[in-house]
C-alpha positions in Angstrom: -13.6 -31.4 -9.7 -11.7 -28.1 -9.9 -10.4 -26.5 -6.7 -9.6 -22.9 -5.6 -6.4 -22.6 -3.7 -5.3 -19.6 -1.6 -1.6 -19.8 -1.3 -0.4 -17.8 1.6 1.2 -18.4 5.1 0.0 -15.0 6.3 -2.9 -14.9 8.7 -3.9 -11.4 7.5 -4.3 -12.7 4.0 -6.5 -15.6 5.1 -8.6 -13.2 7.1 -8.9 -10.9 4.0 -10.1 -14.0 1.9 -12.9 -14.8 4.5 -13.8 -11.1 4.8 -14.2 -10.8 1.0 -16.3 -14.0 0.8 -13.6 -15.7 -1.7 -14.8 -19.2 -2.3 -11.6 -21.1 -1.4 -11.2 -24.9 -1.1 -7.7 -24.9 0.4 -5.7 -22.2 2.4 -2.2 -23.9 1.9 1.5 -23.4 0.9 1.9 -24.3 -2.7 2.6 -27.9 -3.8 2.5 -27.5 -7.5 2.0 -31.3 -8.1 -1.6 -30.9 -6.5 -2.6 -28.3 -9.1 -4.8 -29.5 -12.0 -6.0 -28.2 -15.1 -9.0 -25.8 -14.5 -8.0 -25.2 -10.8 -7.7 -21.5 -9.7 -4.7 -20.4 -7.6 -4.7 -17.0 -5.5 -1.5 -15.6 -4.0 1.7 -13.7 -4.5 3.8 -16.2 -6.3 7.2 -15.8 -8.3 6.9 -15.6 -12.1 8.3 -19.1 -12.7 5.7 -20.7 -10.6 3.0 -18.7 -12.4 4.3 -19.9 -15.7 4.2 -23.6 -14.4 0.5 -23.0 -13.3 -0.4 -21.6 -16.7 1.3 -24.6 -18.3 -0.7 -27.0 -16.2 -3.9 -25.2 -17.4 -4.6 -23.5 -14.1 -5.9 -19.9 -13.5 -3.7 -17.5 -11.5 -4.9 -14.4 -9.5 -2.2 -12.4 -7.9 -2.9 -10.7 -4.6 -1.6 -7.1 -5.2 -1.2 -4.8 -2.4 0.4 -1.3 -2.6 3.1 -1.5 -0.1 5.4 1.0 1.3 9.1 0.2 2.1 8.1 0.0 5.8 5.3 -2.6 5.0 7.6 -5.1 3.2 8.7 -8.3 5.0 6.2 -7.9 7.7 2.7 -9.6 8.2 -0.1 -7.2 7.5 -3.6 -7.6 9.0 -6.6 -7.8 6.8 -7.3 -4.2 7.7 -4.0 -3.0 6.7 -4.3 -4.9 3.3 -7.6 -3.5 2.7 -6.1 0.2 3.5 -3.3 -0.6 0.9 -5.7 -1.3 -1.9 -5.5 -5.2 -1.7 -7.0 -6.6 -5.0 -6.8 -9.7 -7.2 -5.3 -9.4 -10.7 -5.5 -12.3 -13.1 -2.2 -13.1 -14.7 -1.1 -15.4 -17.6 2.5 -16.4 -18.1 4.6 -18.8 -20.2 8.0 -20.0 -20.4 10.2 -19.0 -23.4 13.8 -19.4 -24.2 16.3 -16.8 -25.0 17.5 -13.3 -23.7 14.9 -10.7 -23.1 
């Protein structure tokens, strides 16, 4: 059985997920070993973890928010996230060797 994980430690993001009726099985911090083929992960993860998810056969949706410099490094409420155009963007990533 596949699961949907919402990866965030921020209360505002959890509130936003509930408000937008996202079907989420787990609101957690990421433990990559628990993710299986076919699972869906939602969050704001670094590229190397997104690539690991993709290699495992999971889908990743990035929680994108249009942040100002003043917004960075602080917890936003669900209202503030919506006001800053919070949206999910599907991303695929893969590992490759060499220089860019």
